[in-house]
C-alpha positions, 0 to 999 in steps of 0.5 A: 651716620653716627648719632651719640646721646647720653640721656638721664631718663628712660631710653627710647630705642631707635627705630627699625624700618624696611627702607634700608635697601642696601643694608642686609644687617641691622644689629641691635644691642640692648644692655639692661640692668640685671637684679644681681651684682656680685652675688647681692640682690640689687634694685638699680644701677646709678651711672656717673659720667665725666660730663662732655668727655664721655659723649665726646669718647663715644663719638670718637669710638663710634668713629674709628668703628666706621673707619675700621669696618664697613658699616653705614650707620651706628646709633648709640644711647647710654643712659645716666642716672638711676636705672632700675633693674630690668631697665635698658641702659645702653642701646646700640644699633649698628647697620651694615651690608652684611652680618659678619662686619656688623657683628665685629663692629658691635663687638669692638664698640662695646669692648672699647665702650667699656674700656675708655668711656668714662661713665662710672656705675654704682649698685644700689643694694635692696637697703639702699647701700651703694657699692662700685659695680666692678663687672668685668665680664665682657 
């Protein structure tokens, strides 16, 4: 199962449960807003999306992941709007039979998300000025 959501409020994590008797691996990734951007202190990041296209591209990448790797489920929530330092901007959960395919699929999904999904972010400095966020770390 694939579940993709773009939300404009605090992210409620997908629930973990012990009822998955065939999946030995449950990987959870939470991307959080750091307090520094390009060596400058920030108070938040502001995320914008290409409405409709961002969610569609996320679903397409999730489908590719499920065809390329033997996973059973991929759930993803990406936040838009203003996200304060310390808050979660991205939440992904992947279930698979073994950890290797889970880790590989998570790495692929996050890499493709950064490259292909039309969601842009602006860093908001302490004085309220917005600057483009150009974080290029993998």
